[in-house]
C-alpha positions as CSV (number, residue, x, y, z in Angstrom):
1,X,-68.7,-118.8,213.8
2,X,-68.1,-121.1,211.5
3,X,-65.6,-121.1,208.8
4,X,-65.4,-122.0,205.7
5,X,-64.9,-125.1,205.0
6,X,-67.5,-126.1,208.1
7,X,-69.7,-123.7,205.4
8,X,-68.6,-125.5,202.8
9,X,-69.4,-129.1,204.7
10,X,-72.7,-128.2,206.0
11,X,-73.5,-128.0,201.7
12,X,-72.1,-130.5,200.6
13,X,-74.2,-132.4,203.5
14,X,-76.8,-130.8,201.2
15,X,-78.4,-135.2,199.8
16,X,-80.2,-133.0,196.9
17,X,-78.3,-130.6,194.9
18,X,-80.1,-128.0,191.5
19,X,-77.7,-126.5,189.6
20,X,-78.6,-123.3,188.1
21,X,-76.7,-122.7,185.1
22,X,-76.2,-126.5,183.5
23,X,-75.1,-125.9,179.7
24,X,-76.5,-127.4,176.3
25,X,-72.3,-126.1,174.9
26,X,-70.6,-129.3,176.7
27,X,-69.2,-131.1,179.5
28,X,-67.0,-128.5,179.7
29,X,-69.0,-126.0,180.5
30,X,-68.6,-124.7,184.8
31,X,-72.2,-126.1,186.3
32,X,-72.5,-129.5,183.3
33,X,-68.7,-130.1,186.1
34,X,-70.6,-129.3,188.9
35,X,-73.3,-130.7,188.3
36,X,-71.0,-134.3,187.6
37,X,-68.7,-134.0,190.7
38,X,-71.5,-133.5,192.8
39,X,-73.6,-137.0,191.0
40,X,-70.1,-139.0,191.9
41,X,-69.8,-138.3,194.5
42,X,-73.4,-139.7,196.0
43,X,-75.5,-136.4,195.6
44,X,-79.4,-136.2,194.1
45,X,-78.4,-133.6,191.3
46,X,-80.8,-131.5,189.6
47,X,-79.8,-130.1,186.4
48,X,-81.9,-126.5,185.3
49,X,-81.7,-124.7,182.2
50,X,-84.7,-123.3,180.5
51,X,-84.2,-124.9,177.1
52,X,-83.5,-128.7,177.8
53,X,-85.5,-131.3,178.9
54,X,-81.9,-133.5,179.4
55,X,-77.9,-132.3,179.0
56,X,-75.2,-135.0,179.2
57,X,-78.1,-138.2,178.9
58,X,-80.0,-136.4,182.2
59,X,-83.2,-135.1,182.7
60,X,-83.1,-131.8,182.9
61,X,-85.7,-129.4,184.3
62,X,-86.8,-125.8,183.5
63,X,-88.0,-124.1,186.3
64,X,-88.2,-124.7,190.0
65,X,-92.3,-126.0,189.1
66,X,-90.7,-130.0,187.4
67,X,-88.4,-130.7,190.3
68,X,-90.3,-133.4,191.2
69,X,-89.3,-132.8,194.7
70,X,-87.1,-129.9,196.4
71,X,-83.9,-129.6,196.8
72,X,-81.7,-128.9,199.5
73,X,-79.2,-126.6,198.3
74,X,-79.3,-124.9,194.8
75,X,-75.7,-123.7,192.8
76,X,-75.7,-120.6,191.0
77,X,-72.8,-121.1,187.6
78,X,-75.1,-119.1,185.9
79,X,-72.9,-116.2,183.5
80,X,-73.7,-112.4,184.2
């Protein structure tokens, strides 16, 4: 069985990561912070919010069907 650290490294080895739950309300939202950090580490980030075309100056997708290419992984950071 892989350790938690190995699982995290496997996840972060993915290039294209979708982040569901990015917010129009500001950069301090958890999903926005996650998306920003993933960009800083060289990932291709696909922000997902059904109510926005762009967030923090980056294109945002309203649905999975709109993605320009398939994502390798997904982070879900939405409110319950």
